[in-house]
C-alpha positions in Angstrom: -75.8 28.0 -26.3 -76.4 26.5 -29.7 -77.5 22.9 -30.2 -74.1 22.2 -31.8 -72.3 23.5 -28.7 -74.7 21.5 -26.4 -73.7 18.3 -28.3 -70.1 19.1 -28.1 -70.3 19.9 -24.4 -72.1 16.6 -23.7 -69.3 14.6 -25.5 -66.6 16.7 -23.8 -68.1 16.1 -20.4 -68.1 12.4 -21.1 -64.5 12.4 -22.2 -65.4 11.6 -25.8 -63.5 13.2 -28.7 -65.4 14.7 -31.6 -62.8 12.8 -33.7 -64.1 9.4 -32.5 -64.9 7.4 -35.6 -67.4 4.7 -36.6 -66.8 2.5 -39.6 -69.6 1.4 -41.8 -69.3 -1.4 -44.5 -71.7 -0.6 -47.3 -71.6 -3.2 -50.1 -68.0 -3.9 -49.3 -67.0 -0.3 -49.3 -65.8 1.2 -46.0 -67.2 4.6 -44.9 -65.8 6.3 -41.8 -67.7 9.0 -40.0 -66.6 11.0 -37.0 -68.9 12.0 -34.2 -68.2 15.6 -35.1 -69.2 15.1 -38.7 -72.4 13.4 -37.6 -73.3 16.3 -35.3 -72.5 18.9 -37.9 -74.6 17.0 -40.5 -77.7 16.9 -38.2 -77.3 20.5 -37.2 -78.0 21.5 -40.8 -81.6 20.3 -40.3 -84.5 22.3 -39.0 -84.5 23.7 -35.4 -87.0 21.1 -34.4 -84.8 18.3 -35.8 -81.8 19.7 -34.0 -83.6 19.7 -30.7 -84.8 16.1 -31.3 -81.1 15.1 -32.0 -80.0 16.8 -28.7 -82.8 15.2 -26.7 -81.9 11.8 -28.2 -78.2 12.3 -27.3 -79.2 13.2 -23.8 -81.3 10.1 -23.5 -78.3 8.1 -24.8 -76.4 9.3 -21.7 -78.9 7.5 -19.5 -78.3 4.2 -21.3 -75.7 1.6 -20.5 -72.0 2.4 -21.0 -72.3 2.1 -24.8 -75.4 4.3 -25.2 -73.6 7.1 -26.9 -71.7 4.8 -29.2 -75.0 3.1 -30.2 -76.6 6.5 -30.7 -73.8 7.6 -33.1 -73.9 4.3 -34.9 -77.6 4.8 -35.5 -77.3 8.4 -36.6 -74.4 7.5 -38.9 -76.4 4.7 -40.5 -79.3 7.2 -41.0 -76.9 9.7 -42.7 -75.5 7.0 -45.0 -78.9 5.6 -45.9 -80.2 9.1 -46.7 -77.1 9.8 -48.8 -77.3 6.5 -50.7 -81.0 6.8 -51.3 -80.5 10.2 -52.9 -78.1 8.6 -55.4 -80.7 6.0 -56.5 -82.2 6.7 -59.9 -85.8 5.6 -60.4 
């Protein structure tokens, strides 16, 4: 089973839709990311990074009831910060 499938299975087993969304306000501009988009974005990284993502998601399951939501909030923030930093001209 691929790392993408593992992530999707974890969410499915928890009754969480891949279409679940998190909104981020960046300088007054609203950005909405789905859990599915966040997973797909991280699955474009190296195999080691993919495995770290899966391991962190599995750890989030052990947290309180909002562990998975917090996990995706953090991963979404990381994606947005990476995207925005690539746009900065030095």
